[in-house]
C-alpha positions in Angstrom: 13.2 21.3 -28.5 16.4 19.3 -29.1 18.5 22.4 -29.6 18.1 23.7 -26.1 21.2 23.8 -23.8 19.5 24.3 -20.5 20.6 21.8 -17.9 18.8 19.0 -16.1 19.9 19.9 -12.6 21.1 23.1 -10.9 23.8 25.2 -12.7 26.5 23.5 -10.7 25.5 20.0 -11.7 29.0 19.1 -12.7 30.1 19.8 -9.1 27.4 17.9 -7.3 26.8 17.9 -3.5 29.0 15.1 -2.1 26.5 14.6 0.6 23.9 13.4 -1.9 23.5 9.7 -2.4 25.7 8.1 -5.0 22.7 7.2 -7.1 21.6 10.8 -7.3 25.1 12.1 -8.1 25.4 9.6 -10.9 22.1 10.3 -12.7 22.7 10.5 -16.5 22.8 14.1 -17.7 22.0 13.3 -21.3 20.2 10.6 -23.2 23.5 9.3 -24.5 24.6 8.6 -20.9 21.6 6.4 -20.2 22.4 2.7 -20.1 19.6 0.2 -20.7 16.1 0.6 -22.1 17.5 0.3 -25.6 14.2 -0.6 -27.2 12.8 2.7 -26.0 15.8 5.0 -26.0 18.1 3.5 -28.7 18.4 5.2 -32.1 15.0 5.5 -33.5 13.4 4.3 -30.2 9.9 5.7 -29.7 10.6 7.4 -26.4 13.9 8.9 -27.6 12.1 10.4 -30.7 9.5 11.9 -28.4 12.1 13.4 -26.1 14.0 14.9 -29.0 11.0 16.0 -31.0 9.2 19.3 -31.2 6.4 18.4 -28.9 5.9 16.1 -25.9 2.6 14.4 -25.0 1.6 13.4 -21.5 3.4 10.2 -20.6 3.0 7.3 -18.1 6.3 5.5 -17.3 5.7 2.1 -15.8 8.5 0.0 -14.5 10.2 -1.6 -11.5 12.3 0.4 -9.0 15.6 1.7 -10.2 14.9 1.2 -13.9 15.3 4.9 -14.8 11.8 6.4 -14.6 12.8 9.5 -12.6 16.0 10.0 -14.7 14.0 9.9 -17.9 11.5 12.4 -16.6 14.3 14.8 -15.5 16.1 14.4 -18.8 13.0 16.1 -20.4 14.2 19.3 -18.8 17.4 19.1 -20.8 15.4 19.0 -24.1 12.8 21.7 -23.6 12.4 25.3 -22.5 9.3 24.3 -20.5 9.1 24.8 -16.8 9.8 21.5 -15.0 8.1 20.7 -11.7 8.6 17.5 -9.8 6.4 16.1 -7.0 5.8 12.8 -5.3 2.2 11.7 -5.0 3.1 10.6 -1.4 3.9 14.1 -0.4 1.7 16.4 -2.4 -2.0 17.1 -1.7 -4.8 17.8 -4.1 -5.1 21.5 -3.0 -1.4 22.2 -3.7 -1.5 20.4 -7.0 -4.6 22.3 -8.2 -2.8 25.6 -7.3 0.1 24.5 -9.4 -2.2 23.5 -12.3 -4.0 26.9 -12.2 -0.7 28.8 -12.1 0.6 26.7 -15.1 -2.6 27.6 -17.1 -2.1 31.3 -16.4 1.6 31.1 -17.4 0.8 29.3 -20.6 -1.8 31.9 -21.6 0.3 34.9 -20.6 3.7 33.8 -22.0 3.2 30.7 -24.0 5.6 28.9 -21.7 4.5 25.3 -21.0 4.8 23.4 -17.8 5.9 19.7 -17.4 4.6 18.2 -14.2 6.4 15.0 -13.1 4.4 13.1 -10.6 6.3 10.2 -9.1 4.4 7.2 -7.6 1.2 8.5 -9.3 -0.5 5.2 -8.3 -0.6 6.6 -4.7 -3.3 9.0 -5.8 -6.8 7.8 -5.2 -9.5 7.9 -8.0 -10.7 11.4 -7.0 -7.2 12.8 -7.0 -6.5 11.3 -10.4 -9.7 12.6 -11.8 -8.7 16.1 -10.7 -5.8 15.9 -13.1 -7.9 15.2 -16.1 -9.2 18.7 -17.2 -5.7 20.2 -17.1 -4.1 17.4 -19.0 -7.0 17.2 -21.5 -6.7 21.0 -22.3 -3.0 20.8 -22.5 -2.4 23.3 -19.7 0.3 20.9 -18.4 2.2 18.0 -19.8 2.0 15.2 -17.3 4.7 12.6 -16.8 3.5 10.0 -14.3 5.8 7.3 -12.9 4.5 4.1 -11.3 5.8 0.8 -10.2 2.3 -0.7 -10.2 0.3 -2.0 -13.2 -1.6 1.0 -14.6 -4.5 -1.3 -15.6 -5.3 -1.7 -11.9 -4.0 1.5 -10.3 -4.5 4.3 -12.8 -7.9 5.6 -14.0 -8.7 4.4 -17.5 -9.6 8.0 -18.4 -6.1 9.2 -17.4 -4.5 6.3 -19.3 -6.4 7.2 -22.4 -5.0 10.7 -22.3 -1.3 9.7 -22.0 1.3 7.6 -23.9 2.2 4.6 -21.8 5.8 3.3 -21.9 6.8 0.1 -20.1 10.3 0.1 -18.8 12.1 -3.2 -18.0 14.5 -4.1 -15.2 18.0 -3.1 -16.3 20.1 -5.9 -17.8 23.1 -6.9 -15.6 25.4 -5.6 -18.3 23.7 -2.1 -18.1 24.0 -2.1 -14.3 27.6 -3.2 -14.5 28.3 -0.3 -16.8 26.7 2.1 -14.3 28.8 0.7 -11.5 32.0 0.9 -13.5 31.2 4.5 -14.4 30.5 5.4 -10.7 33.8 3.9 -9.7 35.8 6.2 -11.9 33.7 9.3 -12.4 34.5 12.4 -10.4 30.9 12.7 -9.5 31.1 9.2 -8.0 33.9 7.5 -6.2 36.6 9.1 -8.4 38.9 6.0 -8.3 39.1 5.6 -4.5 37.7 2.1 -4.7 39.0 -0.6 -7.1 36.8 -3.6 -8.0 37.6 -6.7 -10.1 35.3 -7.4 -13.1 34.0 -10.4 -11.3 33.0 -8.3 -8.3 31.3 -5.7 -10.6 29.4 -8.5 -12.3 28.3 -10.0 -8.9 27.1 -6.6 -7.7 25.1 -6.1 -11.0 23.5 -9.5 -10.7 22.6 -9.0 -7.0 20.8 -5.7 -7.9 18.1 -7.6 -10.0 18.0 -4.8 -12.5 17.7 -2.0 -9.9 20.4 0.7 -10.6 19.6 2.6 -7.4 20.1 -0.6 -5.3 23.4 -1.4 -7.1 24.8 2.1 -6.5 23.5 2.0 -2.9 25.4 -1.2 -2.3 28.5 0.3 -3.9 28.2 3.2 -1.6 28.1 0.8 1.4 31.2 -0.9 0.1 33.0 2.4 -0.4 32.1 3.4 3.2 33.7 0.1 4.4 36.9 0.8 2.5 37.0 4.3 3.9 36.6 2.9 7.4 39.7 0.7 6.9 38.5 -2.5 5.1 41.4 -3.4 2.9 41.4 -6.4 0.5 44.7 -8.3 0.3 45.3 -7.4 -3.4 44.1 -3.9 -3.1 41.2 -4.7 -5.4 37.9 -5.8 -4.1 37.1 -9.3 -5.4 33.7 -11.1 -5.6 34.5 -12.8 -2.2 35.2 -9.4 -0.6 31.9 -8.1 -1.9 30.0 -11.1 -0.6 31.6 -10.5 2.8 30.7 -6.8 2.9 27.1 -7.4 1.6 26.0 -10.4 3.5 22.3 -10.3 3.1 20.0 -9.0 0.4 16.2 -9.3 0.2 15.0 -10.7 -3.1 12.8 -8.4 -5.1 9.3 -9.3 -4.1 6.3 -7.1 -3.1 3.8 -9.4 -1.5 1.1 -6.6 -1.7 1.9 -5.5 -5.3 2.0 -6.8 -8.8 5.2 -8.9 -8.3 3.1 -11.0 -5.9 0.7 -11.9 -8.7 3.4 -12.3 -11.3 5.3 -14.8 -9.3 2.3 -16.9 -8.1 1.3 -17.0 -11.7 4.8 -18.3 -12.6 4.6 -20.9 -9.9 1.2 -22.1 -11.0 2.1 -22.3 -14.6 5.4 -24.1 -13.9 3.6 -26.7 -11.9 1.1 -27.1 -14.7 3.9 -27.6 -17.2 5.6 -30.2 -14.9 8.7 -28.1 -14.6 9.8 -29.1 -11.2 13.0 -26.9 -11.2 11.1 -23.7 -12.1 8.3 -24.5 -9.6 10.8 -24.9 -6.8 12.5 -21.6 -7.8 9.3 -19.5 -7.9 8.1 -21.0 -4.6 11.5 -20.1 -2.9 11.4 -16.6 -4.4 8.0 -16.1 -2.6 9.1 -17.5 0.7 12.4 -15.7 0.8 10.6 -12.5 -0.1 8.4 -12.7 3.0 5.2 -14.3 1.5 2.8 -15.9 4.0 3.6 -19.6 3.7 -0.1 -20.5 4.3 -1.0 -18.4 1.2 1.4 -20.6 -0.9 -0.1 -23.7 0.8 -3.6 -22.6 -0.2 -2.5 -22.1 -3.8 -1.1 -25.6 -3.9 -4.3 -27.1 -2.5 -6.2 -25.3 -5.2 -3.7 -26.5 -7.9 -4.1 -30.1 -6.7 -7.8 -30.1 -7.6 -7.7 -27.7 -10.6 -4.7 -29.1 -12.6 -4.1 -32.6 -11.2 -7.5 -33.6 -10.1 -8.4 -37.2 -10.4 -5.3 -38.0 -12.5 -3.7 -38.4 -9.0 -6.2 -38.1 -6.1 -3.2 -38.3 -3.7 -2.1 -34.8 -4.8 -4.9 -33.2 -2.7 -3.8 -35.2 0.3 -0.2 -34.2 -0.1 -1.1 -30.5 -0.5 -3.3 -30.6 2.6 -0.6 -32.4 4.5 1.9 -29.6 3.5 -0.6 -27.0 4.7 -0.9 -28.8 8.1 2.8 -29.1 8.4 3.4 -25.4 7.8 0.7 -24.6 10.4 2.2 -27.0 12.9 5.9 -26.2 12.4 5.9 -22.6 11.3 8.8 -21.2 9.4 11.5 -21.9 8.4 10.9 -25.6 9.1 7.7 -25.7 7.2 9.4 -24.6 4.0 10.5 -28.2 3.3 6.9 -29.4 3.5 5.9 -26.9 0.9 8.9 -27.9 -1.3 7.9 -31.5 -1.0 4.3 -30.7 -2.1 5.6 -28.6 -5.0 7.8 -31.5 -6.2 4.9 -33.9 -5.9 2.5 -31.7 -7.8 5.0 -30.8 -10.5 5.7 -34.5 -11.2 2.1 -35.7 -10.9 0.1 -36.6 -14.1 -2.1 -33.6 -15.0 -5.8 -33.3 -15.8 -8.2 -30.4 -15.8 -11.2 -32.6 -16.4 -12.5 -32.1 -12.8 -12.1 -28.3 -13.2 -13.9 -28.3 -16.5 -16.7 -30.6 -15.2 -17.4 -28.1 -12.4 -17.4 -25.2 -14.8 -19.9 -27.0 -17.1 -22.1 -27.9 -14.2 -22.1 -24.4 -12.7 -22.8 -23.0 -16.1 -26.0 -24.9 -16.4 -27.0 -24.0 -12.8 -26.3 -20.3 -13.4 -28.4 -20.3 -16.5 -31.4 -21.3 -14.5 -31.4 -24.8 -15.9 -32.6 -26.3 -12.7 -35.5 -28.8 -13.2 -37.1 -30.4 -10.2 -35.5 -33.3 -8.5 -37.0 -36.5 -10.1 -39.7 -37.9 -7.9 -38.0 -41.3 -7.5 -34.9 -39.6 -5.9 -37.0 -37.7 -3.3 -37.4 -39.0 0.3 -40.9 -39.6 1.5 -40.9 -39.1 5.3 -44.7 -38.2 5.4 -47.9 -39.9 4.2 -48.7 -37.1 1.8 -45.3 -37.2 0.1 -45.7 -41.0 -0.3 -49.2 -40.4 -1.9 -47.6 -37.9 -4.3 -45.3 -40.6 -5.5 -42.1 -39.4 -3.9 -39.6 -42.3 -3.9 -41.6 -44.4 -6.3 -39.2 -46.3 -8.6 -36.1 -45.8 -6.5 -33.9 -48.9 -6.4 -31.3 -49.3 -3.7 -28.1 -50.0 -5.7 -26.5 -52.2 -3.0 -29.4 -54.7 -3.4 -28.6 -55.3 -7.1 -26.2 -57.9 -8.4 -23.9 -55.3 -10.1 -24.2 -52.6 -7.5 -26.0 -50.3 -10.1 -29.7 -49.6 -10.5 -31.5 -49.2 -13.8 -32.5 -45.6 -13.2 -31.3 -42.1 -14.2 -30.4 -39.7 -11.4 -30.4 -36.6 -13.6 -33.6 -34.8 -14.5 -35.2 -36.1 -17.7 -34.1 -33.2 -19.9 -30.5 -33.4 -18.7 -30.3 -37.2 -19.1 -27.1 -38.2 -21.0 -25.3 -35.0 -20.3 -21.5 -35.5 -19.8 -20.1 -33.1 -17.4 -17.1 -35.0 -16.2 -14.9 -36.4 -19.0 -11.8 -38.1 -17.6 -8.5 -37.8 -19.4 -6.1 -40.6 -20.2 -3.3 -39.8 -17.7 -2.7 -41.4 -14.4 -5.6 -42.7 -12.3 -8.1 -41.0 -14.7 -7.4 -43.8 -17.2 -8.9 -46.3 -14.7 -11.8 -43.9 -14.1 -12.5 -43.6 -17.8 -12.5 -47.4 -18.2 -14.9 -47.7 -15.2 -17.3 -45.0 -16.6 -17.3 -46.8 -20.0 -18.3 -50.1 -18.3 -21.1 -48.3 -16.5 -22.3 -46.7 -19.7 -22.3 -50.0 -21.5 -24.2 -51.6 -18.6 -26.9 -49.0 -18.9 -26.9 -49.1 -22.7 -27.6 -52.9 -22.7 -30.7 -52.3 -20.5 -32.1 -49.2 -22.3 -35.4 -49.7 -24.1 -35.1 -48.8 -27.8 -37.4 -45.8 -27.3 -35.0 -44.4 -24.6 -31.9 -44.6 -26.7 -30.5 -41.3 -27.9 -32.3 -39.2 -25.4 -30.6 -36.5 -23.4 -28.2 -33.7 -24.2 -24.6 -34.9 -24.3 -22.2 -32.3 -23.0 -19.9 -30.7 -25.5 -16.9 -30.6 -23.3 -16.3 -27.1 -24.5 -16.9 -23.7 -23.0 -19.2 -21.3 -24.8 
């Protein structure tokens, strides 16, 4: 396979259509021209070995926009004599695809010539459409290369995943993007030297792209158009300040309906839990600037206040609810500061998951069907019959006692002594722990010897 000389694009690929976008004109023509993804494509890298080997299995390429998925798929054509077909799952239908599969099968049987089918945005196919690919891929009638920006675990059928090799591509490092920009500035396929940029400007453009080569080259094309229209820096070379002026706004990478949404909310939650106030503020801002619904963030903060702060600081819940109300009342962008205030408060609050664990332990017992009847002394007796049955007998009104505690258990007998809530030692929970210990000792002093040791102490651990 690696000895073939056939080209990736059309025969005149060295004289590309100048009307094509810069990113298309600058696509690498060989593996050696690819910048980035060194773990996969460097010497001895698993994907490089596959592309240069004697056979190619079906592949899934998963990575963010502009990381090189389409480029890698097209480079396959430069290393094989197989027929290469490229489709987007957005534009192709099942009927057309089945016709292609059938034709590929006939071609393979008649001539031995294989077909590589590149299907971009394969996650756009529904379950039935993905299932339709399985027989052809399983028999080897076609070699499938699917590209997706979404997590295959959620978007691709497990049967299809099991019949392919999955490769995870990362956002390009700023140095790789800077290399691509520098190449495009000088290459005849690109700007051919008509635009000059300082190293600082190239670095800034690379950092702004967030690892997306297509975005970086698109911005560079915008800059080149401004220069062609008469924009002229004083020194003749575009500096970082010139670049900032020409590219005034840029949306942060964030897909509030996709996996990045879940990645960043996870990062926010875990930064709060780890009391990293700087990181928590950053991730919250990433979400807001990316267009996330501020009330969604407020809901997550309210949840965090109970799950990870809990009774270590009961005010955390009040602060979170106040931030939610402020966002609802003010709207955006004014409400962003209320969210930032809540994030700072939560990040710096003492942490405890004792309340969260207590609820899980309690719900575990309830879900297992461990639900004895309510003890008779805790039942109301509004009717004569209920009084005759003993409902309410033995109940003691706690306010009428000297210590404000009655000598009775409020759990069913076979759950007596179970510890669901075990407070920690941070913040206000230390006071709660002391108070619970006082109550325990109060009851202990009044227990009959025969009652001591009954019950089922909670383990404090999940099974």
